[in-house]
C-alpha positions in Angstrom: 28.2 16.6 -5.8 24.9 17.5 -7.4 23.1 14.4 -6.2 24.5 14.9 -2.7 23.2 18.5 -2.7 19.9 17.4 -4.2 19.5 14.8 -1.4 20.2 17.4 1.2 17.7 19.9 -0.2 15.0 17.3 -0.6 15.6 16.0 2.9 15.7 19.4 4.5 12.5 20.6 2.7 10.6 17.5 3.9 10.2 15.6 0.6 9.2 12.0 0.6 12.0 9.8 2.0 12.1 7.8 -1.2 12.8 10.9 -3.3 15.8 11.5 -1.1 16.9 7.8 -1.2 16.7 7.9 -5.0 19.5 10.4 -5.0 21.5 8.7 -2.3 21.7 5.3 -4.2 23.8 7.1 -6.9 26.4 8.6 -4.6 29.9 7.2 -4.6 29.8 7.2 -0.8 26.9 7.1 1.7 29.1 8.1 4.6 26.9 9.9 7.1 24.4 8.3 9.5 21.5 10.3 8.2 22.0 8.9 4.7 21.9 5.3 6.0 18.9 6.1 8.0 17.1 7.5 5.0 17.9 4.4 2.9 16.6 2.2 5.8 13.4 4.2 6.1 12.8 4.3 2.3 13.2 0.5 2.2 10.2 0.1 4.5 7.9 2.4 2.7 8.0 1.5 -1.0 7.3 -1.5 -3.3 9.7 -4.5 -3.0 11.8 -3.6 -6.1 12.5 -0.1 -4.7 13.2 -1.5 -1.2 15.7 -4.0 -2.8 17.5 -1.1 -4.5 17.9 0.8 -1.3 18.9 -2.3 0.6 21.4 -3.3 -2.0 23.2 0.1 -1.5 23.3 -0.5 2.3 24.7 -4.0 1.8 27.4 -2.5 -0.4 28.3 -0.3 2.6 28.0 -3.1 5.3 28.5 -6.4 3.5 28.9 -8.3 6.8 25.6 -7.2 8.2 23.7 -10.5 8.3 20.3 -8.9 9.3 20.5 -6.5 6.4 21.3 -9.2 3.9 18.3 -11.3 5.2 16.1 -8.2 4.8 17.3 -7.7 1.3 16.8 -11.4 0.5 13.2 -11.2 1.8 12.5 -8.2 -0.5 14.2 -9.9 -3.5 12.3 -13.2 -3.0 9.2 -11.5 -4.5 10.8 -10.8 -7.8 14.3 -12.2 -8.0 14.6 -15.5 -6.1 18.0 -16.3 -7.5 19.6 -13.1 -6.1 17.6 -13.7 -2.9 19.3 -17.1 -2.5 22.7 -15.5 -3.1 22.2 -13.0 -0.3 20.8 -15.7 2.1 23.9 -17.8 1.4 26.2 -14.8 2.0 24.3 -14.1 5.3 24.6 -17.7 6.4 28.4 -17.7 5.7 28.8 -14.5 7.7 26.7 -15.4 10.7 28.1 -16.2 14.1 24.7 -17.4 15.5 25.3 -21.0 16.6 21.6 -21.7 16.4 21.7 -21.4 12.6 24.4 -24.0 12.3 22.5 -26.5 14.4 19.0 -25.9 12.9 17.4 -28.9 11.3 17.5 -29.0 7.5 14.6 -27.6 5.6 12.9 -30.1 3.4 10.9 -29.2 0.3 7.7 -31.1 -0.5 6.9 -31.2 -4.1 3.3 -30.3 -5.0 3.6 -32.2 -8.2 2.4 -35.8 -8.0 4.1 -38.5 -10.1 
């Protein structure tokens, strides 16, 4: 209840969106549209690790949102590529976009010469 109230007060008094989001990520439920909007906005204004924290919370709320998972994976790729791969795999398994299923495989060229 205190973090919810803190988030409301910070938001209403015009504090930085990341200060509000820092309170929202700890709430048991992010259940109003303004809360999700704040987390989305905060994810676009801060460093990648902060963005990932806000996006993780949104993915918890909307685990089937493919675009959100890809956004999270993009942010995570900068500092946690293993978790990024997990979210990309989850996004792939949830997608209904037929173009992704028919896309040519990605090949990796090693920069190490034998």
